[in-house]
C-alpha positions, 0 to 999 in steps of 0.5 A, a space after each residue: 188562201 187565207 188572204 182571199 177569205 178575208 178579202 171576201 169577208 170584208 166585201 160581204 160586210 161592206 155590202 151588208 152595211 151599205 144595204 143596211 144604210 139604204 134600207 134605213 134611208 128607205 124606211 125613213 123616206 117611206 114610213 117616217 117622212 112618207 106622208 109629208 113627202 106624199 103631200 109635197 109631191 101631191 101639191 104639185 098637182 093640187 089646185 087649192 082655195 082657202 075656205 076656212 081660216 085655222 082658228 080656235 073657237 070662243 065658247 061660253 061657260 057651258 062650252 056653247 060656241 060664240 064663234 063659228 055658229 053658222 055657215 054659208 055655202 060658196 060656189 068655187 070655180 076651178 078654171 083648169 077643169 072647164 073646157 068651154 070657157 064661154 058664157 055657156 060654161 055657166 049656163 046650167 049654174 045660171 039656170 039654178 041660181 040666176 047669176 046677176 049679169 055683172 057676176 057672170 061677166 066677172 066670172 067669165 073674165 077670171 075664167 079666161 085670165 087665171 088658172 087658179 081657183 076662185 070663189 064665184 059667189 057665196 051666201 047660197 042656200 044649202 039645198 041649192 048647194 046640194 043641187 049644184 054638187 049633184 049635177 057634177 058640173 066640171 070645174 064647179 063645186 059648192 062648198 060649206 064655209 064657216 061664218 066666224 061671226 053669225 048675223 046678230 052674234 052675241 057679245 060682239 065687244 067681248 069676242 072682238 073681230 079679226 082681220 080676215 086677210 091675215 087671220 089676226 085678232 084686232 080687238 076683244 078676246 080675238 086680239 088678247 088671245 090671238 097667238 093661241 087662237 090662230 092656227 098656222 094652216 087654213 083649210 082648203 078646197 082642192 082639186 087633185 089633178 094629173 098633168 093634163 089638169 084632169 081630176 084623178 079618179 077616186 080623189 076629185 074635190 077634197 077639203 084638206 090641210 096641205 101641210 102639218 099645222 100648229 094646233 089652235 086653242 079654244 078659249 072658254 069664257 065665264 060668259 053665260 050665253 043665255 044670260 048674255 042673250 037676256 041682257 042684249 035683248 033688253 038692251 036692244 029695246 032700251 039702250 041706244 048708247 051704254 053698257 051692262 055688266 053682270 057679275 057673280 059676286 062670290 067669284 068675280 066671274 063676268 056672266 054677261 058684258 054688253 055695249 051699245 051700239 053694237 056692230 056686225 064683225 062681217 061688215 066693219 067698214 060701215 061702222 068706222 065713221 059713225 059718231 056713236 062709236 059702235 066699236 067702243 066697248 063702253 063696259 070697260 070705258 070710263 065715265 063720271 060715276 055720279 052719285 054711285 060714288 057715295 057708296 065709297 064715301 060711306 064705306 070710308 066714313 064707316 071704316 074710319 069711324 067718322 060717322 055712326 049709323 045713328 048720326 043725324 045730318 041736316 040737308 037744307 037743299 044745298 051746301 056752301 064750300 069756299 063760297 061755292 054753292 053745291 045744290 042737291 039734285 032736287 034743290 027746287 023741292 026744298 030742304 030734306 031736313 034731318 037725315 041719318 046716313 041711311 036716309 041720305 043714301 036712300 034719297 041721294 043727298 048731295 049736301 050730306 055726303 059732301 059734309 061727310 067727305 069734308 069731315 073725313 078728309 081727302 086722304 082717307 077717301 082716296 085711300 078707300 077708293 084705291 082699295 076698291 080698285 078706282 084709278 087702276 085697271 082690273 085684273 080683267 086686263 081686257 082689250 082697251 080697258 080704261 083705268 079710270 081716273 082718281 085724283 091725288 089727295 094732296 091735289 084736292 081743294 075743298 071744292 074739288 073734294 066736294 065734287 068728288 063726294 058726289 062722283 063729279 069733277 076728276 073722278 071717272 070709273 068704268 062699269 066693270 070697276 063699279 061692278 067690282 065695288 058692289 061685288 065687294 060690298 055683297 062679298 062682306 068686304 072681300 074684293 074679288 078680281 073680275 075675270 072673263 076667261 075661264 079655261 084654255 082647251 085643246 081642239 078635243 076639249 081637254 083643259 090645257 089651263 084653268 084660270 079659276 084656280 087660286 083667284 086672289 081675295 083681299 079684304 078692303 073693308 070690315 064685314 060690319 061696314 059691308 053689311 051696313 052698306 047693303 042695308 043702305 042700298 036696300 033703302 034706296 030701292 025700298 023707299 028712295 031714288 031707286 024704287 023702280 029697280 026693286 024686283 018683285 018676288 026676289 028683292 034687290 038693292 042698289 044705288 042710282 047715279 045721274 052724272 053731269 057731263 057739263 053739256 046741255 041739249 037744245 032746250 038748255 037742259 043739262 045732259 047727264 049719264 044715267 047709272 044704276 048699280 046693284 045686286 039681286 036677290 036681296 037675300 043671298 045675292 047671286 048677281 051684281 048688275 051694273 046698268 050704264 046709259 050714256 046721256 040717259 039723263 036720270 038714273 032713277 027714271 031710266 037706268 033703274 027700270 032697266 036694272 029691274 027688267 034684267 034682274 027679273 029676267 035672269 032670276 026667272 031664267 
């Protein structure tokens, strides 16, 4: 009797344990893993077409989108839903939008050769899309699709572009932060059907992601969309090839960065063979800075006390260095005579600054240039950024040093590097690294990482030297070569540059790059602006007026 009771008790325990395991498995399958299994089971009866790539947005400093700013409507065909696969299948659709014959022919061919959904056409109006959907044509649906890069999108070289075939960034921010921007699962338009290819009642056509996806991240830039728009509108009228950089000197934030010519990321193939290199971001490409480099010469001379503000130099219109004659840019006008260093900067005297550089020596000049960031990439680390070029001091013969003093020869710098130089002068000698990415955020807008914190500051010149340099730059716009850059009502200061390329035009005239670098307003400067016009000939006549227009537009904004 006791033996039978124990046996029954064990059997009860066994069945209870087995039932518990079954219940646990059922709970796991239906509750925990249920949604995924349901999607997997459902996918057998889903016909889908990807319509939106999974990719985070690129936003300006105020979180205004620079990508996905527009949408288009496309017509998607589900062949399994269309019974009569002849020309009459598209008759009602054709009556609404007037399909071209070649498109009709292509659509009919695909209708009869594939069971997978396909995009018949895109770029239709939203009102037309609504009309099509209201007709509820079997197997035909109009869907909205995001346009990653709208027509005339701003900051094309900053944002960059993607390869839509694999959703991978190729240039700009799209490439630099590709791993964060790129989600793993696109969004589909799908028809949920039964075994007979008929829509399941109540489900119809849906937008959905078929599996769980890695979440994409949004990138918040330091760019101000309004300032960027002001800059680009002015550039469209004034610069064929060149670049503009606008920076906040106190923080290093890039408020605008634009390069010309620009490009439409939706039609890249038409730009690949153009001689003007529209895909090149000239804001981070290197060029000879010309007389803008005289700011570095003056900074080094003042810091090393080889020049005082009241020293007087003589400009005869030229200077001979080892039997090589270096002429002033306005040699034909004759000698400038006696000049202080401020007057030499205002009138951009080549002979005086070559004399100052020779007295200073190559080692001290190169050391100051390196401190200011020449010859190395900025911490911007932007896609395709050049480090420029700065020669070694022991490789400079007197003639080479003379060339370097006026920003020619082996010296090359990017517009961003020159913006950093001016920002250092404005910032009382403290160099602030430029940056263009402010924050990373989740899709819900929650900050994941903040790049604004702990920005390194390095003093590269004394406050007194920086103040003197600002005074010299003020003289440039008040009575010197940069008077066309003076902003009425606000004041401005800067330096002109006309860098020789060594090439000549059809008339035999030397081709120069035009520069103007400066800051505004004059008191308590808020903006550093660099204008570079490739083959623009004259910094005074071409780049300076563009600077004035940009500065005035931003200051009024």
